[in-house]
MARZATI-133426 format. One record per atom (N, C-alpha, C): residue in three letters; x, y, z. Coordinates in steps of 0.1 Angstrom, whole numbers, plus 5000, padded with zeros to 4 digits. Example, Ala and Ser with C-alpha at 12.3 -4.5 7.8 and 13.67 -1.06 7.14 Angstrom:
ala513249435078ala512349555078ala513249675078ser512849785071ser513749895071ser512950005079
END
This chain:
met833573577323met833073757331met832873817321ile831973917324ile831574017317ile831774177321gly832774257317gly832474387323gly832074497318lys831774647322lys830874697322lys830674787309lys831874777296lys831174847287lys830874717275glu831074587282glu830974467274glu829774447273his829174427288his827474417292his826574497285arg827074677285arg825674737276arg825974707262arg826874677257arg826874657242arg826474567239val826274437246val825774277242val824574347246leu824274387255leu822574417261leu821974487248asn822874607248asn822074677235asn821374617224lys822474527217lys822474447207lys821674337207leu821274287219leu819974167223leu818674267221ala818974377232ala817174427229ala816974477214glu817774537204glu817674537192glu817074397186lys817574277188lys817274167182lys815974137189phe815574127200phe814274097207phe813574207202asp813574297200asp812474407197asp811974377181glu812974317171glu812574277161glu811074207160his811274117175his810273997176his808774037185gly809174187186gly808074227195gly808374217208leu809574207212leu810174177229leu810874307239his810374307245his811474417254his812274367267leu813074407271leu814074347280leu814474387291leu813374387303leu813874407318leu814474377325leu816074447326leu817074377332leu816674297345leu817574227351leu817474167365leu818474107373gly818574127382gly819874077393gly820874177395ser822174127390ser823474217392ser823574317375ser822474207364ser822774307353ser821874417354ser820774477360ser820274547364ser821074697373val821874617383val822874687392val823874747384leu824374647375leu825374677368leu825074807355tyr823874777349tyr823474907342tyr823375027344arg822175017356arg822275177361arg823075247370tyr823675167378tyr824775217385tyr826175217384gly826475047373gly827575057371gly828575007382ser827974897394ser828574937407ser828574807409val829074697398val829574567398val830374567387arg831474537392arg832674537384arg832274447371arg831974337373arg831774217365arg830874117368thr830174087356thr829273937359thr829273837351lys828973737353lys829173617350lys828073577338asp826973607336asp826073607329asp825073757329ile823573737323ile822973827319ile821373807321asp820673857334asp819873807337asp818473907331val817673887322val816173947317val815173897319his814173977320his812773947316his812473977304pro811873907294pro811373927286pro809673967283phe809574107280phe807774107280phe807574217269pro806474187266pro805274117272pro805373947264ile805473837271ile805773687265ile804273687256gly803173697264gly802073667260gly801673507254asp801273467245asp801273337240asp802473257243tyr802973157246tyr804073117250tyr804573037239glu803572967230glu804172877217glu804572997207lys804073107208lys804373227195lys805873237200phe806173317217phe807273357222phe808173217218tyr808073107222tyr809073017216tyr809472997204asp808273017195asp808772977181asp809773127179gly809273217183gly810173377180gly811673357189leu811873307202leu812773267205leu814173187195glu813373057189glu813972977180glu814473027169lys813873157167lys814273247152lys815373307157leu815173377169leu816673437177leu817673357177ala816973227179ala818573127181ala819173127170asp818573117158asp819073097147asp819673217139glu819073347144glu819773457139glu821273487146leu820873467158leu822373467166leu823073327167glu823173237156glu823673127157glu824173047172gly822873067179gly823273037195gly821972887194ser821572907209ser820972757217ser820272807227phe819372697231phe818272757244phe818072607251asn818272607265asn817872547276asn816572547284ile815572507280ile814172527287ile814272437303glu814072527314glu814372467329glu812772397329ile812872267334ile811572157337ile810372227340asp810672327351asp809372407355asp809072527344ala809572547336ala809672677323ala810072797333ser810072807344ser810472957351ser811573047345ser812472977339ser813373057327ser814172957320ile814373027310ile815172957298ile816573037297thr817672917296thr818972957294thr819172987278phe819773117273phe819973157259phe821373147258phe821973117249phe823773087244phe823373187230pro822873277228pro823473377217pro825173427215glu825173417201glu826373467196glu826273597194ile827473657200ile827473807196ile828973837194asp829273887185asp830473967181asp831873797184asn831073717175asn832373627177asn832573557189lys831273587203lys831473507213lys830473467221thr830173337225thr828773327230thr828873357244tyr827573417246tyr826873477262tyr826073387269thr826273367277thr825173307289thr824273417293val822873357290val821373477292val820373427296glu819773437308glu818773387315glu817473447313leu816673407304leu815173467302leu814373427315ile813973447322ile813373467336ile811673487333asp811173397336asp809173447336asp809073447351ala809073367355ala808473387368ala809773287379gly810473297389gly810973187393gly810273107404gly809273137406gly808273087418gly807973147426ser806973107434ser806473207445ser807373237454his808073167457his809173207467his809873337469phe809873367453phe810673467445phe810173577440leu810573537427leu810073637418leu808873587412thr807573657418thr806373587409thr805873697399arg805273647390arg804773697380arg803973867385glu803373847396glu802874007400glu804274057402val804974057410val806274127416val806574167401leu806974047386leu807474137379leu806874217368lys805574177370lys804574297361lys804874447369asp805074447381asp805274567392asp806474607388met807674577384met808774587382met808974677367val808074577355val808074647346val807174757345asp805874797352asp805274857353asp805975037356gln806974987367gln807875127375gln809175097368ala809375087356ala810975047354ala811275167345asp812475177342asp812775347336asp813875257323lys813375347312lys814075297301lys815275367298ile816375277300ile817775347301ile818775287287gly818575367277gly818975307263gly817975247258lys818175087256lys817375027247lys816574917260val817374907271val816274837277val815874897288tyr814874827296tyr814474817309tyr814774797318val814674917332val815674877344val814974907355pro814674787366pro813874817379pro813974957385ser813174997393ser813475147402ser814375087410asp814775217417asp815775237427asp815175117438glu813675137443glu812875057456glu812974967449his812674907436his812974757433his813474687436leu814974747431leu816074707434leu816774687448val816374777455val816474737469val815874627474val814574587471val813774507478val813974357470ala814474377459ala814874227450ala816174197456lys817374277456lys818474237463lys818174187475ala817474277484ala817474237499ala816774077503asp815974057489asp815073927490asp816273827484ala816973847477ala818073747472ala818573707481tyr819273817492tyr820073777503tyr819473687514leu818073727522leu817473677524leu816873527517asp816873517509asp816473417506asp817573247507arg818373307507arg819873187508arg820273167524asn820372987524asn819772977539asn821573007544glu821873017558glu823173077561glu824372957557ser823872827555ser824572737545ser825572757534asp824572877527asp825272857515asp826272957514pro827172907504pro828372967506pro828273117495asn826973117490asn827273267481asn826273387490lys825773297502lys825273457511lys825873557513glu827073527516glu828173657520glu827973767507lys828273657493lys828573767483lys827173837481phe825873757486phe824373837484phe824373997494phe825073937503phe824974037516phe826474197509asp827074107503asp828174247496asp827474277483asp826574227479asp825974317472asp824874407475leu824374417487leu823374527489leu824574617492thr825274587503thr826474707509thr826774777491asp826974737482asp827874767470asp826774857465leu825374817465leu824274877459leu823975017470arg823675007483arg824075097493arg824675217488glu826375157490glu827175277486glu827075377473lys826775297462lys826775337451lys825275457448met824375407454met823075497457met823575607467lys824575597478lys824775737485lys825675807477glu826675737470glu827275837459glu826875937452glu825775867448glu824675947436glu823576027446asp823376017455asp822476067463asp821176027461ile821075897455ile819675857454ile818475867468lys817575917466lys816975917478lys815775817475leu815375767484leu814775617485leu813275667490asp811775627487asp810575667492asp810375527497tyr809975577509tyr809775457524tyr808575397517asp807575457515asp806275417510asp805975297501glu807075337488glu807175257477glu807675117485ile808975157486ile809175027494ile808374927501asp807774977511asp806774937519asp805974837512arg805374927500arg804674877490arg804774727482ile806274757477ile807174677471ile807174517482ile807574587493ile807774427502ile806274357502lys805074447500lys803874387506lys803374237489leu804074287483leu804274227468leu804374037471arg805574077481arg806273947481arg805273857496pro805573727497pro804673667508pro804973717520glu803873697530glu803573767540glu804773737550arg804773557554arg805973567558arg807773617557lys808073707546lys808973727544lys809073927546his807473947551his807674087553his808574167560asn808874117574asn809174147585asn810974097582gly811374037577gly812973997574gly813574117561leu812374137552leu812674227541leu812774397549lys811974427556lys811674547565lys813174567574gly813774427578gly814674437589gly816074497583ile816474397570ile817674427565ile817674557555ile816474567554ile816574727542ile816574817554thr815874817565thr815674957574thr817274967578ser817574857580ser819474857587ser820574887575gln820174897567gln821174897555gln820775017546phe819675087544phe819275217534phe818175297539ser818075287554ser817275407558ser817975557559asp819075557556asp819475677559asp819475747543leu819075687534leu818875727520leu817075727521tyr816175717529tyr814775747529tyr814875917527gly814075937513gly813576077512gly812476167520
END
């Protein structure tokens, strides 16, 4: 598990190395919430979207060089939607998920591109906007079946995010959330609007 200070230190070092190869890092999942708000105590791995990927052959060549430089390795998923990267930083091996597009049912390239366009640069990495984080966390929760033992954990993540935003007096843009929801498949729209309204409506600015 990775704590807050270690998480930021490792990400800054990773960002420096990726930058040497012309790539920036957009944080995703719990990594983005932890980096922006510090509202997750620990996380087991780091989720990032490297951009701009451009030519895949050049991207993989660069990744191989990165793995050599960091004495690490990587595994490519069968559908190439993500690459699990195992860099060694300060004599410790970390698990880093390099996510391109998780498939049309969740993070599409359209959604990732919009996340990049609306992201804030914090330190050496890019973090999705407040509105993108809310929709992504709600989507992750709704994407789990009721039988999934992790579903409750994803609901806890939503509650945690809401409480942290409330503490920091974050005001959410309803129209922006609606726009981001519409980037998802239509079958998800009502579910996303329902869970977000129930959890975050008092934070609308």
